[in-house]
ZAVO-309277 format. One record per residue (C-alpha): chain; residue in one letter; x, z, y. Coordinates in steps of 0.2 Angstrom, whole numbers, m for minus. Example, Ala and Ser with C-alpha at 12.3 -4.5 7.8 and 13.67 -1.06 7.14 Angstrom:
<rec chain="A" resn="a" c1="62" c3="39" c2="m22"/>
<rec chain="A" resn="s" c1="68" c3="36" c2="m5"/>
***
This chain:
<rec chain="A" resn="m" c1="m73" c3="m3" c2="120"/>
<rec chain="A" resn="g" c1="m62" c3="m20" c2="119"/>
<rec chain="A" resn="g" c1="m48" c3="m26" c2="113"/>
<rec chain="A" resn="s" c1="m35" c3="m11" c2="118"/>
<rec chain="A" resn="i" c1="m22" c3="m18" c2="113"/>
<rec chain="A" resn="f" c1="m17" c3="m27" c2="134"/>
<rec chain="A" resn="s" c1="m30" c3="m17" c2="141"/>
<rec chain="A" resn="s" c1="m16" c3="m1" c2="144"/>
<rec chain="A" resn="g" c1="2" c3="0" c2="152"/>
<rec chain="A" resn="d" c1="10" c3="m5" c2="170"/>
<rec chain="A" resn="d" c1="0" c3="m19" c2="171"/>
<rec chain="A" resn="p" c1="m16" c3="m19" c2="160"/>
<rec chain="A" resn="l" c1="m28" c3="m31" c2="158"/>
<rec chain="A" resn="h" c1="m47" c3="m31" c2="159"/>
<rec chain="A" resn="t" c1="m54" c3="m35" c2="141"/>
<rec chain="A" resn="p" c1="m71" c3="m27" c2="137"/>
<rec chain="A" resn="r" c1="m82" c3="m29" c2="122"/>
<rec chain="A" resn="m" c1="m89" c3="m50" c2="120"/>
<rec chain="A" resn="p" c1="m108" c3="m53" c2="118"/>
<rec chain="A" resn="p" c1="m112" c3="m63" c2="102"/>
<rec chain="A" resn="h" c1="m114" c3="m80" c2="115"/>
<rec chain="A" resn="i" c1="m97" c3="m76" c2="121"/>
<rec chain="A" resn="y" c1="m88" c3="m74" c2="103"/>
<rec chain="A" resn="h" c1="m95" c3="m88" c2="95"/>
<rec chain="A" resn="q" c1="m92" c3="m100" c2="111"/>
<rec chain="A" resn="v" c1="m75" c3="m93" c2="110"/>
<rec chain="A" resn="k" c1="m71" c3="m92" c2="91"/>
<rec chain="A" resn="a" c1="m76" c3="m111" c2="90"/>
<rec chain="A" resn="a" c1="m65" c3="m116" c2="104"/>
<rec chain="A" resn="c" c1="m50" c3="m105" c2="98"/>
<rec chain="A" resn="h" c1="m54" c3="m114" c2="81"/>
<rec chain="A" resn="a" c1="m55" c3="m130" c2="87"/>
<rec chain="A" resn="a" c1="m36" c3="m128" c2="98"/>
<rec chain="A" resn="l" c1="m29" c3="m122" c2="81"/>
<rec chain="A" resn="r" c1="m32" c3="m137" c2="70"/>
<rec chain="A" resn="t" c1="m20" c3="m147" c2="81"/>
<rec chain="A" resn="m" c1="m7" c3="m136" c2="73"/>
<rec chain="A" resn="f" c1="m15" c3="m131" c2="55"/>
<rec chain="A" resn="l" c1="m24" c3="m138" c2="44"/>
<rec chain="A" resn="c" c1="m33" c3="m122" c2="37"/>
<rec chain="A" resn="v" c1="m41" c3="m111" c2="53"/>
<rec chain="A" resn="a" c1="m54" c3="m98" c2="48"/>
<rec chain="A" resn="s" c1="m61" c3="m80" c2="53"/>
<rec chain="A" resn="p" c1="m69" c3="m67" c2="42"/>
<rec chain="A" resn="i" c1="m85" c3="m64" c2="41"/>
<rec chain="A" resn="e" c1="m93" c3="m55" c2="53"/>
<rec chain="A" resn="g" c1="m102" c3="m37" c2="50"/>
<rec chain="A" resn="p" c1="m121" c3="m37" c2="52"/>
<rec chain="A" resn="e" c1="m132" c3="m31" c2="67"/>
<rec chain="A" resn="k" c1="m115" c3="m32" c2="79"/>
<rec chain="A" resn="k" c1="m120" c3="m32" c2="96"/>
<rec chain="A" resn="d" c1="m103" c3="m38" c2="105"/>
<rec chain="A" resn="y" c1="m85" c3="m39" c2="98"/>
<rec chain="A" resn="g" c1="m70" c3="m30" c2="103"/>
<rec chain="A" resn="d" c1="m59" c3="m43" c2="97"/>
<rec chain="A" resn="l" c1="m57" c3="m62" c2="88"/>
<rec chain="A" resn="d" c1="m46" c3="m62" c2="71"/>
<rec chain="A" resn="i" c1="m40" c3="m79" c2="65"/>
<rec chain="A" resn="l" c1="m32" c3="m83" c2="48"/>
<rec chain="A" resn="v" c1="m21" c3="m96" c2="49"/>
<rec chain="A" resn="a" c1="m10" c3="m106" c2="35"/>
<rec chain="A" resn="m" c1="m2" c3="m125" c2="33"/>
<rec chain="A" resn="e" c1="5" c3="m131" c2="47"/>
<rec chain="A" resn="t" c1="0" c3="m150" c2="50"/>
<rec chain="A" resn="r" c1="20" c3="m153" c2="55"/>
<rec chain="A" resn="l" c1="23" c3="m147" c2="35"/>
<rec chain="A" resn="v" c1="10" c3="m155" c2="27"/>
<rec chain="A" resn="f" c1="13" c3="m172" c2="36"/>
<rec chain="A" resn="p" c1="31" c3="m172" c2="44"/>
<rec chain="A" resn="t" c1="35" c3="m185" c2="55"/>
<rec chain="A" resn="s" c1="54" c3="m181" c2="53"/>
<rec chain="A" resn="a" c1="65" c3="m173" c2="45"/>
<rec chain="A" resn="q" c1="66" c3="m155" c2="55"/>
<rec chain="A" resn="h" c1="47" c3="m156" c2="53"/>
<rec chain="A" resn="d" c1="49" c3="m150" c2="36"/>
<rec chain="A" resn="v" c1="56" c3="m133" c2="36"/>
<rec chain="A" resn="p" c1="43" c3="m118" c2="39"/>
<rec chain="A" resn="r" c1="42" c3="m106" c2="58"/>
<rec chain="A" resn="g" c1="37" c3="m90" c2="59"/>
<rec chain="A" resn="v" c1="27" c3="m81" c2="70"/>
<rec chain="A" resn="e" c1="44" c3="m79" c2="82"/>
<rec chain="A" resn="e" c1="44" c3="m101" c2="86"/>
<rec chain="A" resn="l" c1="28" c3="m104" c2="84"/>
<rec chain="A" resn="a" c1="21" c3="m90" c2="96"/>
<rec chain="A" resn="a" c1="24" c3="m101" c2="111"/>
<rec chain="A" resn="d" c1="14" c3="m117" c2="104"/>
<rec chain="A" resn="i" c1="m1" c3="m105" c2="99"/>
<rec chain="A" resn="k" c1="0" c3="m98" c2="115"/>
<rec chain="A" resn="a" c1="0" c3="m115" c2="124"/>
<rec chain="A" resn="a" c1="m15" c3="m123" c2="113"/>
<rec chain="A" resn="l" c1="m26" c3="m107" c2="119"/>
<rec chain="A" resn="n" c1="m21" c3="m109" c2="136"/>
<rec chain="A" resn="a" c1="m16" c3="m88" c2="134"/>
<rec chain="A" resn="e" c1="m11" c3="m78" c2="147"/>
<rec chain="A" resn="r" c1="0" c3="m65" c2="138"/>
<rec chain="A" resn="f" c1="5" c3="m62" c2="120"/>
<rec chain="A" resn="i" c1="12" c3="m50" c2="109"/>
<rec chain="A" resn="v" c1="19" c3="m55" c2="89"/>
<rec chain="A" resn="n" c1="21" c3="m43" c2="76"/>
<rec chain="A" resn="p" c1="34" c3="m52" c2="65"/>
<rec chain="A" resn="y" c1="34" c3="m40" c2="51"/>
<rec chain="A" resn="t" c1="17" c3="m44" c2="50"/>
<rec chain="A" resn="n" c1="19" c3="m62" c2="52"/>
<rec chain="A" resn="s" c1="6" c3="m61" c2="66"/>
<rec chain="A" resn="m" c1="1" c3="m61" c2="85"/>
<rec chain="A" resn="h" c1="m10" c3="m56" c2="97"/>
<rec chain="A" resn="l" c1="m17" c3="m64" c2="112"/>
<rec chain="A" resn="a" c1="m27" c3="m62" c2="131"/>
<rec chain="A" resn="i" c1="m36" c3="m77" c2="132"/>
<rec chain="A" resn="p" c1="m45" c3="m79" c2="150"/>
<rec chain="A" resn="w" c1="m66" c3="m77" c2="148"/>
<rec chain="A" resn="p" c1="m77" c3="m92" c2="149"/>
<rec chain="A" resn="k" c1="m74" c3="m98" c2="167"/>
<rec chain="A" resn="e" c1="m94" c3="m106" c2="166"/>
<rec chain="A" resn="d" c1="m100" c3="m88" c2="161"/>
<rec chain="A" resn="s" c1="m86" c3="m77" c2="171"/>
<rec chain="A" resn="q" c1="m97" c3="m76" c2="184"/>
<rec chain="A" resn="i" c1="m115" c3="m73" c2="177"/>
<rec chain="A" resn="g" c1="m122" c3="m55" c2="184"/>
<rec chain="A" resn="e" c1="m106" c3="m52" c2="192"/>
<rec chain="A" resn="e" c1="m107" c3="m56" c2="208"/>
<rec chain="A" resn="k" c1="m100" c3="m39" c2="215"/>
<rec chain="A" resn="d" c1="m87" c3="m39" c2="202"/>
<rec chain="A" resn="s" c1="m73" c3="m51" c2="203"/>
<rec chain="A" resn="t" c1="m61" c3="m42" c2="191"/>
<rec chain="A" resn="q" c1="m53" c3="m55" c2="180"/>
<rec chain="A" resn="r" c1="m59" c3="m53" c2="163"/>
<rec chain="A" resn="y" c1="m52" c3="m58" c2="145"/>
<rec chain="A" resn="f" c1="m56" c3="m58" c2="128"/>
<rec chain="A" resn="q" c1="m39" c3="m52" c2="114"/>
<rec chain="A" resn="v" c1="m37" c3="m63" c2="99"/>
<rec chain="A" resn="d" c1="m29" c3="m57" c2="84"/>
<rec chain="A" resn="i" c1="m20" c3="m73" c2="74"/>
<rec chain="A" resn="s" c1="m13" c3="m68" c2="58"/>
<rec chain="A" resn="i" c1="m1" c3="m84" c2="49"/>
<rec chain="A" resn="c" c1="m2" c3="m83" c2="30"/>
<rec chain="A" resn="k" c1="10" c3="m90" c2="19"/>
<rec chain="A" resn="s" c1="m2" c3="m98" c2="8"/>
<rec chain="A" resn="m" c1="m19" c3="m103" c2="6"/>
<rec chain="A" resn="d" c1="m19" c3="m90" c2="m8"/>
<rec chain="A" resn="q" c1="m16" c3="m75" c2="6"/>
<rec chain="A" resn="m" c1="m28" c3="m80" c2="15"/>
<rec chain="A" resn="f" c1="m44" c3="m82" c2="5"/>
<rec chain="A" resn="w" c1="m38" c3="m67" c2="1"/>
<rec chain="A" resn="a" c1="m37" c3="m60" c2="19"/>
<rec chain="A" resn="l" c1="m54" c3="m67" c2="23"/>
<rec chain="A" resn="f" c1="m61" c3="m57" c2="7"/>
<rec chain="A" resn="k" c1="m54" c3="m40" c2="12"/>
<rec chain="A" resn="s" c1="m58" c3="m43" c2="28"/>
<rec chain="A" resn="a" c1="m75" c3="m48" c2="26"/>
<rec chain="A" resn="h" c1="m94" c3="m41" c2="33"/>
<rec chain="A" resn="g" c1="m85" c3="m28" c2="45"/>
<rec chain="A" resn="d" c1="m83" c3="m12" c2="33"/>
<rec chain="A" resn="a" c1="m89" c3="m20" c2="17"/>
<rec chain="A" resn="w" c1="m72" c3="m15" c2="9"/>
<rec chain="A" resn="t" c1="m69" c3="2" c2="17"/>
<rec chain="A" resn="l" c1="m85" c3="6" c2="6"/>
<rec chain="A" resn="l" c1="m81" c3="m2" c2="m10"/>
<rec chain="A" resn="g" c1="m62" c3="3" c2="m6"/>
<rec chain="A" resn="s" c1="m71" c3="24" c2="m9"/>
<rec chain="A" resn="i" c1="m85" c3="17" c2="m23"/>
<rec chain="A" resn="i" c1="m68" c3="11" c2="m34"/>
<rec chain="A" resn="r" c1="m54" c3="22" c2="m33"/>
<rec chain="A" resn="p" c1="m59" c3="37" c2="m42"/>
<rec chain="A" resn="f" c1="m59" c3="25" c2="m58"/>
<rec chain="A" resn="g" c1="m41" c3="21" c2="m55"/>
<rec chain="A" resn="l" c1="m44" c3="3" c2="m43"/>
<rec chain="A" resn="t" c1="m40" c3="0" c2="m27"/>
<rec chain="A" resn="a" c1="m37" c3="m14" c2="m15"/>
<rec chain="A" resn="d" c1="m23" c3="m18" c2="m4"/>
<rec chain="A" resn="d" c1="m18" c3="m32" c2="7"/>
<rec chain="A" resn="e" c1="m12" c3="m39" c2="m8"/>
<rec chain="A" resn="g" c1="m27" c3="m41" c2="m20"/>
<rec chain="A" resn="l" c1="m33" c3="m30" c2="m33"/>
<rec chain="A" resn="c" c1="m25" c3="m16" c2="m41"/>
<rec chain="A" resn="l" c1="m24" c3="m2" c2="m57"/>
<rec chain="A" resn="r" c1="m15" c3="13" c2="m52"/>
<rec chain="A" resn="i" c1="m6" c3="22" c2="m64"/>
<rec chain="A" resn="p" c1="m9" c3="42" c2="m64"/>
<rec chain="A" resn="e" c1="8" c3="46" c2="m69"/>
<rec chain="A" resn="i" c1="15" c3="40" c2="m54"/>
<rec chain="A" resn="e" c1="3" c3="37" c2="m38"/>
<rec chain="A" resn="k" c1="4" c3="58" c2="m35"/>
<rec chain="A" resn="l" c1="23" c3="54" c2="m29"/>
<rec chain="A" resn="d" c1="25" c3="36" c2="m24"/>
<rec chain="A" resn="r" c1="7" c3="27" c2="m20"/>
<rec chain="A" resn="k" c1="15" c3="9" c2="m19"/>
<rec chain="A" resn="k" c1="27" c3="8" c2="m35"/>
<rec chain="A" resn="a" c1="10" c3="16" c2="m45"/>
<rec chain="A" resn="r" c1="m1" c3="1" c2="m42"/>
<rec chain="A" resn="v" c1="m1" c3="m12" c2="m55"/>
<rec chain="A" resn="l" c1="m7" c3="m30" c2="m49"/>
<rec chain="A" resn="l" c1="m22" c3="m37" c2="m56"/>
<rec chain="A" resn="t" c1="m28" c3="m53" c2="m46"/>
<rec chain="A" resn="t" c1="m27" c3="m60" c2="m28"/>
<rec chain="A" resn="d" c1="m42" c3="m72" c2="m34"/>
<rec chain="A" resn="p" c1="m59" c3="m64" c2="m23"/>
<rec chain="A" resn="v" c1="m72" c3="m70" c2="m36"/>
<rec chain="A" resn="e" c1="m63" c3="m61" c2="m51"/>
<rec chain="A" resn="v" c1="m64" c3="m48" c2="m41"/>
<rec chain="A" resn="v" c1="m82" c3="m47" c2="m39"/>
<rec chain="A" resn="h" c1="m85" c3="m52" c2="m55"/>
<rec chain="A" resn="f" c1="m76" c3="m37" c2="m62"/>
<rec chain="A" resn="l" c1="m85" c3="m23" c2="m50"/>
<rec chain="A" resn="g" c1="m100" c3="m31" c2="m58"/>
<rec chain="A" resn="m" c1="m108" c3="m40" c2="m40"/>
<rec chain="A" resn="q" c1="m116" c3="m54" c2="m38"/>
<rec chain="A" resn="v" c1="m105" c3="m71" c2="m32"/>
<rec chain="A" resn="e" c1="m117" c3="m83" c2="m24"/>
<rec chain="A" resn="g" c1="m125" c3="m77" c2="m8"/>
<rec chain="A" resn="y" c1="m115" c3="m66" c2="m2"/>
<rec chain="A" resn="w" c1="m101" c3="m70" c2="3"/>
<rec chain="A" resn="s" c1="m103" c3="m86" c2="15"/>
<rec chain="A" resn="e" c1="m111" c3="m77" c2="29"/>
<rec chain="A" resn="p" c1="m115" c3="m59" c2="36"/>
<rec chain="A" resn="f" c1="m128" c3="m48" c2="30"/>
<rec chain="A" resn="p" c1="m145" c3="m47" c2="42"/>
<rec chain="A" resn="t" c1="m146" c3="m30" c2="41"/>
<rec chain="A" resn="v" c1="m133" c3="m16" c2="38"/>
<rec chain="A" resn="d" c1="m143" c3="m8" c2="24"/>
<rec chain="A" resn="a" c1="m143" c3="m26" c2="17"/>
<rec chain="A" resn="m" c1="m126" c3="m24" c2="14"/>
<rec chain="A" resn="f" c1="m126" c3="m7" c2="9"/>
<rec chain="A" resn="s" c1="m139" c3="m12" c2="m6"/>
<rec chain="A" resn="y" c1="m131" c3="m27" c2="m9"/>
<rec chain="A" resn="i" c1="m112" c3="m16" c2="m10"/>
<rec chain="A" resn="a" c1="m124" c3="m1" c2="m23"/>
<rec chain="A" resn="t" c1="m123" c3="m13" c2="m35"/>
<rec chain="A" resn="c" c1="m105" c3="m13" c2="m40"/>
<rec chain="A" resn="r" c1="m106" c3="m5" c2="m58"/>
<rec chain="A" resn="f" c1="m94" c3="9" c2="m52"/>
<rec chain="A" resn="f" c1="m107" c3="16" c2="m39"/>
<rec chain="A" resn="t" c1="m117" c3="31" c2="m45"/>
<rec chain="A" resn="v" c1="m124" c3="46" c2="m34"/>
<rec chain="A" resn="h" c1="m134" c3="60" c2="m42"/>
<rec chain="A" resn="e" c1="m137" c3="79" c2="m38"/>
<rec chain="A" resn="s" c1="m120" c3="87" c2="m41"/>
<rec chain="A" resn="s" c1="m110" c3="70" c2="m33"/>
<rec chain="A" resn="p" c1="m95" c3="80" c2="m21"/>
<rec chain="A" resn="d" c1="m100" c3="77" c2="m2"/>
<rec chain="A" resn="p" c1="m91" c3="60" c2="1"/>
<rec chain="A" resn="s" c1="m85" c3="68" c2="18"/>
<rec chain="A" resn="q" c1="m73" c3="79" c2="12"/>
<rec chain="A" resn="d" c1="m67" c3="68" c2="0"/>
<rec chain="A" resn="n" c1="m47" c3="66" c2="9"/>
<rec chain="A" resn="s" c1="m40" c3="63" c2="26"/>
<rec chain="A" resn="t" c1="m44" c3="42" c2="23"/>
<rec chain="A" resn="t" c1="m61" c3="45" c2="23"/>
<rec chain="A" resn="k" c1="m62" c3="60" c2="37"/>
<rec chain="A" resn="r" c1="m54" c3="48" c2="48"/>
<rec chain="A" resn="n" c1="m66" c3="34" c2="43"/>
<rec chain="A" resn="m" c1="m80" c3="47" c2="47"/>
<rec chain="A" resn="k" c1="m74" c3="50" c2="65"/>
<rec chain="A" resn="t" c1="m68" c3="31" c2="67"/>
<rec chain="A" resn="r" c1="m81" c3="20" c2="59"/>
<rec chain="A" resn="p" c1="m99" c3="20" c2="62"/>
<rec chain="A" resn="i" c1="m106" c3="10" c2="50"/>
<rec chain="A" resn="f" c1="m95" c3="23" c2="35"/>
<rec chain="A" resn="r" c1="m103" c3="36" c2="42"/>
<rec chain="A" resn="k" c1="m123" c3="30" c2="41"/>
<rec chain="A" resn="w" c1="m117" c3="25" c2="23"/>
<rec chain="A" resn="v" c1="m112" c3="43" c2="20"/>
<rec chain="A" resn="e" c1="m124" c3="54" c2="32"/>
<rec chain="A" resn="d" c1="m141" c3="41" c2="31"/>
<rec chain="A" resn="f" c1="m140" c3="29" c2="14"/>
<rec chain="A" resn="l" c1="m132" c3="39" c2="3"/>
<rec chain="A" resn="p" c1="m146" c3="54" c2="4"/>
<rec chain="A" resn="r" c1="m158" c3="41" c2="4"/>
<rec chain="A" resn="v" c1="m153" c3="33" c2="m13"/>
<rec chain="A" resn="r" c1="m150" c3="50" c2="m20"/>
<rec chain="A" resn="a" c1="m166" c3="59" c2="m17"/>
<rec chain="A" resn="d" c1="m175" c3="43" c2="m22"/>
<rec chain="A" resn="g" c1="m166" c3="46" c2="m40"/>
<rec chain="A" resn="r" c1="m157" c3="28" c2="m39"/>
<rec chain="A" resn="f" c1="m141" c3="23" c2="m47"/>
<rec chain="A" resn="e" c1="m138" c3="40" c2="m57"/>
<rec chain="A" resn="l" c1="m134" c3="29" c2="m69"/>
<rec chain="A" resn="q" c1="m125" c3="15" c2="m64"/>
<rec chain="A" resn="h" c1="m110" c3="22" c2="m69"/>
<rec chain="A" resn="q" c1="m117" c3="19" c2="m89"/>
<rec chain="A" resn="k" c1="m117" c3="1" c2="m87"/>
<rec chain="A" resn="g" c1="m100" c3="m1" c2="m101"/>
<rec chain="A" resn="v" c1="m92" c3="12" c2="m93"/>
<rec chain="A" resn="s" c1="m91" c3="31" c2="m99"/>
<rec chain="A" resn="d" c1="m93" c3="50" c2="m88"/>
<rec chain="A" resn="t" c1="m82" c3="57" c2="m97"/>
<rec chain="A" resn="s" c1="m67" c3="62" c2="m95"/>
<rec chain="A" resn="d" c1="m57" c3="48" c2="m101"/>
<rec chain="A" resn="l" c1="m69" c3="39" c2="m88"/>
<rec chain="A" resn="r" c1="m51" c3="33" c2="m80"/>
<rec chain="A" resn="v" c1="m44" c3="28" c2="m95"/>
<rec chain="A" resn="r" c1="m60" c3="16" c2="m100"/>
<rec chain="A" resn="v" c1="m57" c3="6" c2="m84"/>
<rec chain="A" resn="r" c1="m38" c3="5" c2="m88"/>
<rec chain="A" resn="d" c1="m40" c3="m2" c2="m104"/>
<rec chain="A" resn="e" c1="m56" c3="m14" c2="m99"/>
<rec chain="A" resn="a" c1="m43" c3="m19" c2="m85"/>
<rec chain="A" resn="f" c1="m31" c3="m23" c2="m98"/>
<rec chain="A" resn="r" c1="m39" c3="m34" c2="m108"/>
<rec chain="A" resn="t" c1="m47" c3="m44" c2="m91"/>
<rec chain="A" resn="f" c1="m33" c3="m46" c2="m83"/>
<rec chain="A" resn="n" c1="m20" c3="m48" c2="m98"/>
<rec chain="A" resn="v" c1="m7" c3="m34" c2="m87"/>
<rec chain="A" resn="e" c1="m6" c3="m20" c2="m102"/>
<rec chain="A" resn="p" c1="14" c3="m24" c2="m107"/>
<rec chain="A" resn="i" c1="15" c3="m25" c2="m87"/>
<rec chain="A" resn="y" c1="8" c3="m10" c2="m85"/>
<rec chain="A" resn="w" c1="19" c3="m1" c2="m96"/>
<rec chain="A" resn="a" c1="35" c3="m7" c2="m92"/>
<rec chain="A" resn="q" c1="33" c3="m1" c2="m74"/>
<rec chain="A" resn="l" c1="28" c3="16" c2="m81"/>
<rec chain="A" resn="k" c1="45" c3="15" c2="m93"/>
<rec chain="A" resn="d" c1="53" c3="9" c2="m78"/>
<rec chain="A" resn="w" c1="50" c3="23" c2="m67"/>
<rec chain="A" resn="r" c1="50" c3="39" c2="m78"/>
<rec chain="A" resn="l" c1="68" c3="30" c2="m84"/>
<rec chain="A" resn="k" c1="75" c3="31" c2="m66"/>
<rec chain="A" resn="r" c1="69" c3="50" c2="m66"/>
<rec chain="A" resn="e" c1="73" c3="54" c2="m81"/>
<rec chain="A" resn="p" c1="93" c3="59" c2="m75"/>
<rec chain="A" resn="e" c1="86" c3="72" c2="m64"/>
<rec chain="A" resn="a" c1="73" c3="80" c2="m75"/>
<rec chain="A" resn="v" c1="89" c3="81" c2="m86"/>
<rec chain="A" resn="k" c1="100" c3="88" c2="m72"/>
<rec chain="A" resn="n" c1="83" c3="102" c2="m70"/>
<rec chain="A" resn="l" c1="84" c3="104" c2="m89"/>
<rec chain="A" resn="i" c1="100" c3="107" c2="m89"/>
<rec chain="A" resn="k" c1="101" c3="121" c2="m75"/>
<rec chain="A" resn="s" c1="86" c3="128" c2="m83"/>
<rec chain="A" resn="a" c1="91" c3="133" c2="m100"/>
<rec chain="A" resn="i" c1="108" c3="141" c2="m92"/>
<rec chain="A" resn="p" c1="107" c3="161" c2="m86"/>
<rec chain="A" resn="n" c1="109" c3="162" c2="m68"/>
<rec chain="A" resn="d" c1="119" c3="176" c2="m68"/>
<rec chain="A" resn="l" c1="135" c3="169" c2="m71"/>
<rec chain="A" resn="d" c1="152" c3="169" c2="m61"/>
<rec chain="A" resn="p" c1="149" c3="155" c2="m47"/>
<rec chain="A" resn="q" c1="164" c3="146" c2="m51"/>
<rec chain="A" resn="f" c1="161" c3="147" c2="m73"/>
<rec chain="A" resn="r" c1="143" c3="140" c2="m70"/>
<rec chain="A" resn="g" c1="149" c3="126" c2="m58"/>
<rec chain="A" resn="s" c1="162" c3="119" c2="m71"/>
<rec chain="A" resn="l" c1="149" c3="124" c2="m85"/>
<rec chain="A" resn="l" c1="137" c3="113" c2="m78"/>
<rec chain="A" resn="s" c1="148" c3="99" c2="m75"/>
<rec chain="A" resn="a" c1="155" c3="98" c2="m92"/>
<rec chain="A" resn="i" c1="137" c3="99" c2="m101"/>
<rec chain="A" resn="k" c1="131" c3="85" c2="m88"/>
<rec chain="A" resn="k" c1="146" c3="73" c2="m92"/>
<rec chain="A" resn="i" c1="140" c3="77" c2="m111"/>
<rec chain="A" resn="v" c1="122" c3="75" c2="m111"/>
<rec chain="A" resn="m" c1="123" c3="61" c2="m100"/>
<rec chain="A" resn="e" c1="139" c3="52" c2="m100"/>
<rec chain="A" resn="d" c1="143" c3="55" c2="m119"/>
<rec chain="A" resn="s" c1="158" c3="63" c2="m114"/>
<rec chain="A" resn="t" c1="172" c3="66" c2="m126"/>
<rec chain="A" resn="e" c1="185" c3="76" c2="m114"/>
<rec chain="A" resn="y" c1="180" c3="92" c2="m122"/>
<rec chain="A" resn="n" c1="180" c3="87" c2="m140"/>
<rec chain="A" resn="l" c1="161" c3="94" c2="m142"/>
<rec chain="A" resn="r" c1="146" c3="83" c2="m144"/>
<rec chain="A" resn="p" c1="128" c3="85" c2="m150"/>
<rec chain="A" resn="k" c1="126" c3="81" c2="m169"/>
<rec chain="A" resn="i" c1="111" c3="70" c2="m168"/>
<rec chain="A" resn="s" c1="107" c3="59" c2="m153"/>
<rec chain="A" resn="l" c1="97" c3="67" c2="m138"/>
<rec chain="A" resn="r" c1="89" c3="52" c2="m132"/>
<rec chain="A" resn="d" c1="76" c3="39" c2="m143"/>
<rec chain="A" resn="d" c1="78" c3="21" c2="m143"/>
<rec chain="A" resn="e" c1="71" c3="17" c2="m127"/>
<rec chain="A" resn="g" c1="83" c3="27" c2="m120"/>
<rec chain="A" resn="f" c1="70" c3="43" c2="m114"/>
<rec chain="A" resn="y" c1="77" c3="61" c2="m118"/>
<rec chain="A" resn="d" c1="69" c3="73" c2="m131"/>
<rec chain="A" resn="k" c1="70" c3="90" c2="m119"/>
<rec chain="A" resn="d" c1="67" c3="101" c2="m136"/>
<rec chain="A" resn="k" c1="82" c3="95" c2="m143"/>
<rec chain="A" resn="t" c1="92" c3="93" c2="m126"/>
<rec chain="A" resn="r" c1="87" c3="110" c2="m120"/>
<rec chain="A" resn="a" c1="94" c3="120" c2="m138"/>
<rec chain="A" resn="f" c1="111" c3="109" c2="m138"/>
<rec chain="A" resn="v" c1="113" c3="118" c2="m121"/>
<rec chain="A" resn="e" c1="108" c3="134" c2="m125"/>
<rec chain="A" resn="e" c1="118" c3="136" c2="m142"/>
<rec chain="A" resn="n" c1="133" c3="126" c2="m134"/>
<rec chain="A" resn="w" c1="134" c3="132" c2="m116"/>
<rec chain="A" resn="e" c1="146" c3="148" c2="m119"/>
<rec chain="A" resn="d" c1="159" c3="138" c2="m129"/>
<rec chain="A" resn="i" c1="159" c3="122" c2="m117"/>
<rec chain="A" resn="g" c1="160" c3="137" c2="m103"/>
<rec chain="A" resn="k" c1="174" c3="140" c2="m109"/>
<rec chain="A" resn="l" c1="185" c3="124" c2="m112"/>
<rec chain="A" resn="a" c1="176" c3="119" c2="m94"/>
<rec chain="A" resn="f" c1="184" c3="135" c2="m85"/>
<rec chain="A" resn="k" c1="200" c3="134" c2="m93"/>
<rec chain="A" resn="k" c1="201" c3="113" c2="m89"/>
<rec chain="A" resn="y" c1="196" c3="121" c2="m71"/>
<rec chain="A" resn="s" c1="206" c3="133" c2="m70"/>
<rec chain="A" resn="d" c1="224" c3="122" c2="m75"/>
<rec chain="A" resn="a" c1="218" c3="109" c2="m65"/>
<rec chain="A" resn="y" c1="217" c3="123" c2="m49"/>
<rec chain="A" resn="y" c1="233" c3="133" c2="m55"/>
<rec chain="A" resn="a" c1="244" c3="115" c2="m54"/>
<rec chain="A" resn="r" c1="237" c3="110" c2="m39"/>
<rec chain="A" resn="l" c1="241" c3="127" c2="m31"/>
<rec chain="A" resn="q" c1="260" c3="125" c2="m41"/>
<rec chain="A" resn="s" c1="261" c3="106" c2="m32"/>
<rec chain="A" resn="k" c1="257" c3="112" c2="m17"/>
<rec chain="A" resn="k" c1="271" c3="127" c2="m17"/>
<rec chain="A" resn="l" c1="284" c3="114" c2="m22"/>
<rec chain="A" resn="k" c1="280" c3="102" c2="m8"/>
<rec chain="A" resn="s" c1="280" c3="119" c2="5"/>
<rec chain="A" resn="a" c1="296" c3="124" c2="m2"/>
<rec chain="A" resn="h" c1="303" c3="105" c2="m1"/>
<rec chain="A" resn="e" c1="296" c3="102" c2="16"/>
<rec chain="A" resn="n" c1="305" c3="119" c2="20"/>
<rec chain="A" resn="a" c1="322" c3="114" c2="13"/>
<rec chain="A" resn="i" c1="322" c3="99" c2="23"/>
<rec chain="A" resn="q" c1="319" c3="105" c2="39"/>
<rec chain="A" resn="s" c1="333" c3="122" c2="36"/>
<rec chain="A" resn="q" c1="346" c3="106" c2="34"/>
***
């Protein structure tokens, strides 16, 4: 199966997988054409032992007209929608699809003519290859994207290794996850550590030189390099990775390299007794393992203030809902619904809005200097005062209700008097 974007629909194109000689020929031609528009053009390092290719990924940055403007109109950046027509013309594409949200596009380009008839005398179907182009906003973004996509499934494997330690590599950079947040909001749980590939490799305890400039000769060579990550370990009691989570199960079904890692490489190194103590290189295997990695990330990347500020901000935003639930739980459930409703409203005003309208306030502050509620003090205040507050609140509710009722009666009587005249 080749690039699939254009192979379905009302007028599908034939986009078979490309043999290596066609892939490299196409890559060289596309890079040369795009360099007439962009100063930086590159493709990620390919995965090992590739026998064919489904599509061609290209990243570009720094549009030439912006770096060397020839007029005032040429110093305004263009988005992918504005660049699409020029890129299509430069690559002689048959069709293209633009993704403005990801600043990327897909193009269907005719198969090289010099190869189109080889072995195809009986098949006159026009072939195309799919090119996926991402337009990067900066060189840093481009370098990170190239690094994250290098060696095919390398980061799928590395991601599965570092995840238990609270680390995640996303489209932006290497992140530290905040455990108190991640179960409820995975994105807000992330604290960016770095976007520098070299810093990432060093933090993982791996060697940079010689491994990030060309493809690995074999899949096993890539596996062996990935296993040098200081967080990688296998032992007899290690859980079965294939049963880890939904992402892992999906990778087992859709990514042959990942499946080979789980079903072939891991059992082999486990049987050989290799990497059993790997995790002890600067990292403990006790229950505070993730905390120790977090503290090391604090020292290495100077993100401790950001981490705690992000956690505090998240907690403060959730504090009102937590206090409301606490108040509800501290009040009996078997009260008259109208009485309980007016009571809840009044206590929320007193506790959360510092209201003085009921002439009853906590004698001591229920919040600390950072704005967090002392849950024990808050519960005690509610349990000790809900009856008195309830009487005041219900009386106020009743008085207001009867006042509205009286107003309606007077208004109705007035209208009837007018109609009878």
